[in-house]
N, C-alpha and C positions, 0 to 999 in steps of 0.2 A: 686630598687637595681641593676637590670640589666642595666638600663640606666646610673647609677652612675659608674658601672664597665666599661661600654663601654667608658664613658667619660675619665676614667683614662688612657686608652691606645689609645685614639683617635689620629690618626696621626702616631702611631708607627706600623711598619709593619715587619721589619726584626729582626733577632737575634741580630744584632749589635745595632739596635734601642733600644731594650729592655735592653741590657747590659748598654748602656749609660744612659737610663732612670732610671734603678735601682741604678746605681752609684750615680746619682744626688739625688735620694730620700734618699739614705743611708747617704750621706753627710749632707743633709738638716736635717735629724733626729738625727744626731750625735750619731750613733749607737756605741756599743762597739764590738770590734773584738777580739776574743781570743779562738775561737772554730774551729781552722783549718786554719784561715786566720788572718792577722794582719792589713788589710786595706780594704777600701770600694771597690776598683776596683776588687781585687781578690775575695771578697765576692760576688760581682755582677756576675762575670764570673762563679764562682762556682754554684751559685743558678740558673742562667739562663740555663747554659749548662746541668747541672744535671737534672733539671726539664723537659728538652726536650729530655733526654736520648742521649745526644751528648757527645762524648769523649773529653778529654782535648786537645788532639793533632789534633783537627779538622782542616780540610783544611780551610784556611782563607776565601776562596770564599763562603763557606757555611754560613758564618756570614751575608751575604747579601741575604740569602734566606728569603722569606716572610713566616710568621707564619699563620696557619689557625686561624679562629675566635675562635675555641675552645682552641687552644694553647695559643692565646693571653690572653684569659680570665683566663686560668690556671696560666700562668706566672704572670699576674697582681695580682691575688689573693695571690700568694706566696710572692711577693714583699710587698704587703700591710700587710700581717701577720708578715713578718720580721720587718717592721717598727713599726706597731701599737702594736703588742704583744711582740716584742723583743724576738721572738723565734729563736734560733740558726738555721742557714740555714741547717745544717746537719740533724736536726730533720724534717725540712720541706720536704726534698727530701729523707730522710731515707738512707743517705749514707755519709760516711766520709772516708778519705784516711789516711793511716798510713803505713810508710815504702814503699810508692808507691803502696800499695794494697788497694782495695776497701773493706769497711766493712759496713754491715747493722747496723744502729743505730736507736733507738727511745728513748723516755723519760724514759725508764727503766734503762738506762746506761748513764754514762758520755760520752761526745763527745771525741774521741781519739785526743790527742794533746801532748803527753809526749815526752820530749827530749830523752827519752830512745830509741826512734826509731833510733837515730844516732848510739848508741852503738850496736844495733842489726845489722845495715847495716855494721858496722865494725867488726862483729863477736866477739864483746867484747874483741878485741885486743887493747893494748898488754897484757891484764890481763890474758888471758887464756894460752898464749904461746903454748906449744905442747900438752896441756891437751885435751884428747878426751872428747866429750860431748855426754852422752847417755840419761840423764834425766834432764828435765827442769821443774821448777814449776813457774807458773805465779799466784801469790797470789793477791786476790782482783781484779780479771781479768776483771770484767765488760763485755764489748763487746767481750773480748777475743783477742783484737788486738795485744797486746804485745806477748802473747804466740803463736799465730798463725804466726806472723811475725818471731818469733824465730824458729818455725818449718820449715819455708822456709829456714832460714839461716843455720840450722843444720838438713839436710834431713835424717840423721840416728837416730835422737834423738826422744825419747818419751816425750811428753809434757802434763803436767797436768794443767788445768785451774781451779782454785779454787775461790769460792766466797760464802759468807754467804747468798746472795740474790738469791732465786730460780728464780725470774723474770729475773735477769741479766744473769743467766746461760742459760735461754731460748734463749736470744739474742746471747750469745756465741755459743750455739749449731747451731743456724741459720748460723753463720759465719763459723763454722767448716764444715758444709754441703756445704756452698757456695764455700769454697776452697777445698772441697773434701779431707779432712784430717782426716776423722773419724778413720782411721786405726792407726794413731799415736797420735792424740790429743783427750784427754778425759776431761770430766768435773767432779768436785767433789764439793758437797755442804758442805762447811766447815767454821767454825768460826776461821779465821786465821789458826793456825796449828791444831786446834781441829777438827778431822775428816780426816786429811791427813794421809795416811798410812806411817809409819815411815821407809821408804826406802830412802836412801841418794840420794840427787840431786847434780848434778855438778853445776847447776846455779839455784838460787832462785832470781827471779826478782819481784818487787812489786811496784805498784803505788797505795798505800793505801789512805784512807781518811787522809788528813793532814792539813786541814784549821782550824785555831783557831777561837775562838768565836768572837773576834773583827773583823777579816778579813771577816768572814762569813756574818756578819751584814752589812758590807760595800760593798759587791759584787754588780756589776751591775746587772740589771734585767735579762739579758741573763742567768746568772748562776742559777737563781731561777727556771728555767725550768728543771734543772738537779736534780736527786734524792739527797736530802740533806744528806742522810746517806752515799753517795759516796764521800762527801766533808768534813763533819764535823768530828773532832777528838778531842773534849774536849777543855778545856780552853787554853792550849798551843799548840794544834795541834799535840800532840805526843802520844795520847792514843794508837793508833794502832801500831805505829812504835816501841815503847818500848816493846810492847808484841811480836812483830816479832823478835826484837833483843834478847829477853830473851830466845827464843826457837830455833832460826835459827841453832845454832851449832849442835843440835840434828838431823837435817835433811840435813846437808851438807856432801859431801864427804870430804876426807882429804884435797884436793886441791880446794874445791868448792868456789864459789863466791856468795856473797849476794849483790844485787843491789837494792836500795830503793829510790824512789823519795819522798822528804818531802817539797819541795817548800820553801816558806818563813819561815817555821818552822825550817829551817837549824840552825838558830842562837840559838833558844831555845834548840835544840838538842846538839849543841856544848857546851852551858853553862851547861847543865845537866851532860854531860859526857866529861869534858875537858881532861881526861886521855886517851880517845879512839882515835886512829889514823884514823879517818874517811878520806877516800880518796874522796874529793869533786871533781867531774868530770867537765871538761870544754867541751863546745860544740861549734863547728864551726858555727852551724846554729842557735844558740841562745838557751836559757834555762839554768837553774841552779837548785840548791837544790837537786841534786842526789848524793848519796854517794855509795861507794863500800867498802866492807869489805871482806877480805879473811877469810876462815874458821878458820884459826889459831887465828885470832883476835877475831872472834865471840866466840871461846872457852875461850880465855884468859880473856875476860871481861864478860863472861856469868853471873857470880855471881853478878857483878855490875848491870847488866841489870835486873836481877831478884829482887835484893834489891829495885830497883826503883819502882817495882810494888807493894811493900808492903805498 
């Protein structure tokens, strides 16, 4: 085995060598990219630099530094696992980036990749206007990336990270500690709103499970390393979303906002509630399937949402 591993990186010496080699192996294997990158080159750069504990903005001269034998074996092993086991790179290096911030991740949570990051960077404008933000709920938080990024965007706000999965909340707690936000960011183990103290929030944001049965079965192998309960949401992908819609009005301030990502289930949601004026948001950096509803609309159509649960 040692001899085979040595053969794998024979002739490769520098950081640049290993990035090029990884890129070639990824192209050869026709991997799927969708967990933080969308192409083989960025995937190779991410995996190699993070595995060597090197920053993104590394001095280009460092790319010509030679790796130690131990480092070469480590990097070669990770590239091999990415190709042969189809494990997302974020799990291999236990780190993903969201809103320009690093987050610890492992296979207890989904890899952060939501276009909601763009909304947070824009402080949810123009939707908030002059409204002050004092309380934010990140429902189905997973790694905690959305709520923690929102805590950076709104430094005066209290943020609640909620999830039904105790293991996911352990990861979220790691990230709260990592970003030293334990005075403002807390976790709650809750089944959607069941378990959430009924105190009004200015913003409720959620990236819940929303993959329908057909899409789940067709997903590339990389997605099967993620917890299925973080992806699957019934036959039409709306099981969790409709429950959120049915109760959100009870947890929003008068001018509060509900933002939910539903991905490809957007069309099923529109078909089920054609009377609801969902604001489908556009993203400059890609992504779709995210709607925004103001508290007024959540209240106006709350009975419709509740009836859909019967």
